[in-house]
Backbone bond lengths (Angstrom), bond angles and torsions (degrees), N, CA, C in turn:
res aa  C-N    CA-C-N  psi(-1)  N-CA   C-N-CA  omega(-1)  CA-C   N-CA-C  phi
1 N - - - 1.448 - - 1.518 110.04 -
2 M 1.309 115.27 141.09 1.449 120.07 176.43 1.523 108.24 -125.14
3 T 1.309 115.84 129.06 1.456 119.60 175.98 1.515 108.85 -116.84
4 T 1.300 115.17 147.94 1.453 121.29 179.04 1.516 108.63 -126.67
5 R 1.309 114.93 120.47 1.460 120.98 177.78 1.516 107.29 -135.80
6 T 1.300 117.18 134.22 1.463 121.15 178.27 1.515 109.21 -132.05
7 Y 1.327 115.12 168.94 1.458 120.18 175.11 1.517 108.54 -134.47
8 A 1.313 116.34 156.97 1.460 121.66 -178.94 1.525 109.28 -137.46
9 P 1.345 117.84 105.37 1.465 120.75 -177.47 1.529 114.75 -110.41
10 P 1.318 120.46 72.59 1.459 119.16 -175.85 1.523 115.81 -75.17
11 A 1.317 119.96 -26.06 1.467 120.83 -174.02 1.521 111.03 -107.57
12 V 1.331 115.10 60.78 1.463 120.24 -174.79 1.516 110.26 -124.12
13 T 1.296 115.88 141.25 1.458 122.66 170.58 1.516 106.80 -133.34
14 P 1.291 124.85 146.72 1.462 124.25 9.31 1.522 112.59 -78.68
15 N 1.286 114.60 142.92 1.450 122.96 -179.96 1.525 105.32 -143.81
16 P 1.323 119.49 116.12 1.469 120.85 -175.03 1.528 113.74 -53.76
17 G 1.314 117.83 -40.73 1.461 120.39 179.25 1.520 111.91 -65.84
18 R 1.315 116.31 -40.58 1.462 120.90 178.98 1.531 111.16 -66.35
19 H 1.339 116.87 -39.66 1.466 120.36 177.81 1.524 111.15 -65.54
20 R 1.317 116.86 -41.54 1.469 121.04 179.27 1.526 110.31 -62.78
21 A 1.323 116.43 -45.97 1.475 120.04 -179.98 1.526 110.68 -63.23
22 A 1.342 116.88 -43.17 1.467 119.97 179.97 1.524 110.77 -62.64
23 A 1.328 117.13 -39.49 1.465 120.65 179.12 1.525 111.03 -64.12
24 E 1.326 116.45 -40.65 1.469 120.13 179.39 1.525 111.01 -66.98
25 I 1.315 117.40 -43.11 1.469 121.11 178.65 1.518 110.03 -64.92
26 A 1.338 116.19 -42.28 1.468 120.46 179.90 1.519 110.67 -61.26
27 E 1.322 116.76 -45.16 1.458 120.00 -179.78 1.528 111.19 -61.50
28 A 1.328 116.87 -42.09 1.465 121.08 -179.55 1.527 111.92 -67.70
29 N 1.347 117.24 -22.81 1.463 120.97 -176.73 1.528 113.12 -112.30
30 N 1.330 116.38 14.20 1.455 122.08 176.90 1.534 112.54 53.86
31 T 1.320 115.66 48.47 1.462 121.96 177.63 1.520 107.45 -140.90
32 D 1.314 118.14 -166.91 1.466 119.48 178.69 1.530 110.50 -117.00
33 A 1.330 115.17 164.39 1.463 121.04 -176.27 1.522 111.83 -62.08
34 E 1.330 118.13 -35.65 1.468 120.40 179.90 1.525 111.18 -62.09
35 A 1.330 117.20 -36.86 1.468 120.40 177.18 1.524 110.58 -65.60
36 I 1.324 116.49 -37.71 1.469 120.80 177.97 1.525 109.64 -65.78
37 F 1.347 117.28 -44.98 1.466 120.64 177.51 1.527 110.73 -60.04
38 A 1.312 117.05 -44.23 1.467 120.58 -179.21 1.529 110.79 -61.24
39 R 1.327 116.48 -44.57 1.470 120.18 179.52 1.531 111.13 -65.02
40 N 1.319 117.19 -46.72 1.457 120.82 -176.20 1.526 112.76 -69.76
41 S 1.318 117.77 -31.68 1.464 120.05 -177.49 1.524 112.24 -71.00
42 T 1.322 118.20 -12.14 1.470 119.34 176.39 1.524 111.28 -66.52
43 G 1.328 117.19 -17.20 1.465 121.02 176.61 1.525 113.73 -81.36
44 V 1.332 116.85 -5.12 1.460 121.98 177.55 1.530 107.07 -93.64
45 P 1.335 119.27 123.76 1.469 120.10 -177.70 1.530 114.23 -53.20
46 Q 1.323 118.47 -30.24 1.466 121.20 176.67 1.526 111.27 -73.87
47 G 1.335 117.18 -11.33 1.460 121.47 177.95 1.516 114.59 82.81
48 R 1.317 117.19 8.03 1.461 121.57 -179.78 1.522 108.55 -162.12
49 Y 1.321 115.18 162.15 1.456 119.60 172.87 1.519 109.11 -77.30
50 G 1.313 116.47 152.73 1.453 121.28 176.44 1.511 111.01 -76.73
51 T 1.322 114.81 169.30 1.460 120.60 179.08 1.523 109.95 -109.08
52 A 1.317 115.28 163.06 1.458 120.32 176.47 1.524 110.10 -60.04
53 E 1.328 117.35 -35.74 1.463 121.08 179.41 1.522 111.75 -64.94
54 E 1.317 117.77 -36.68 1.462 120.63 178.27 1.529 111.14 -67.55
55 V 1.312 116.79 -38.75 1.462 120.33 176.13 1.518 109.51 -67.21
56 A 1.323 116.66 -43.59 1.464 120.78 -179.91 1.528 111.28 -58.95
57 A 1.325 117.62 -38.13 1.471 120.44 179.20 1.525 110.81 -60.89
58 G 1.326 117.28 -40.82 1.459 120.78 177.58 1.513 112.08 -66.98
59 V 1.332 116.90 -40.60 1.462 121.16 179.36 1.525 110.06 -66.34
60 V 1.332 116.76 -42.71 1.468 120.61 178.20 1.527 109.99 -60.62
61 F 1.332 116.47 -42.09 1.462 119.47 177.41 1.526 110.98 -59.52
62 L 1.344 117.04 -48.05 1.467 120.07 -178.15 1.526 112.26 -63.30
63 A 1.319 116.48 -29.45 1.464 120.34 180.00 1.527 112.38 -86.32
64 S 1.316 117.34 -7.30 1.457 120.90 -175.36 1.526 112.19 -88.66
65 S 1.324 115.04 168.21 1.463 120.03 177.24 1.529 111.12 -68.24
66 A 1.322 117.55 -18.74 1.467 120.40 177.02 1.530 111.64 -64.12
67 A 1.323 116.61 -20.59 1.469 121.36 -179.66 1.525 112.37 -104.83
68 N 1.317 117.57 17.09 1.471 120.38 -176.75 1.521 114.12 -56.62
69 Y 1.305 118.72 -32.14 1.462 120.90 -176.08 1.530 111.76 -95.39
70 I 1.315 117.12 4.55 1.464 121.58 176.63 1.520 107.28 -91.05
71 N 1.332 116.79 128.77 1.453 121.00 -176.46 1.528 109.67 -148.28
72 G 1.322 115.23 138.66 1.461 120.33 173.11 1.511 114.07 67.70
73 T 1.314 116.98 37.74 1.454 119.67 -179.28 1.518 110.78 -134.07
74 C 1.310 115.79 164.46 1.458 122.40 177.32 1.524 107.88 -123.37
75 L 1.318 116.20 124.41 1.461 121.35 176.82 1.520 107.43 -89.53
76 T 1.308 117.02 111.09 1.457 121.63 -179.43 1.525 108.53 -87.52
77 I 1.310 115.34 114.87 1.464 122.25 -177.89 1.521 106.66 -108.00
78 D 1.339 116.31 83.77 1.463 119.30 -171.44 1.521 114.55 -139.32
79 G 1.326 117.97 14.63 1.467 119.88 178.67 1.515 113.97 65.35
80 G 1.325 116.62 15.78 1.459 121.02 178.42 1.521 114.47 95.88
81 V 1.324 117.94 3.17 1.471 120.89 -177.65 1.523 111.27 -56.83
82 G 1.315 116.81 -42.24 1.462 120.00 -176.13 1.501 114.86 -79.93
83 T 1.324 118.00 -3.10 1.472 119.77 -175.27 1.506 114.69 -115.48
84 H 1.322 118.49 4.49 1.462 118.38 -179.40 1.523 110.44 -120.21
85 V 1.304 113.93 160.33 1.467 120.19 -179.80 1.501 108.51 -111.25
């Protein structure tokens, strides 16, 4: 038997690329990176970016025996970013 399970975590911090971009935007706008994160995270339905631990919990679940009957799916761990308009 072969099972395929994936995860997709687009709205997660810390993320080195996201921190670098926030620092560059902050510098150009005479503010700090935390202010940029706070402003940008309002676009996440949960109202904040996810953490590495929250993503890890989903990955651990998919790798566990509790997910044995799950096959051919992707668990999107994004605080609702991919499901709202």
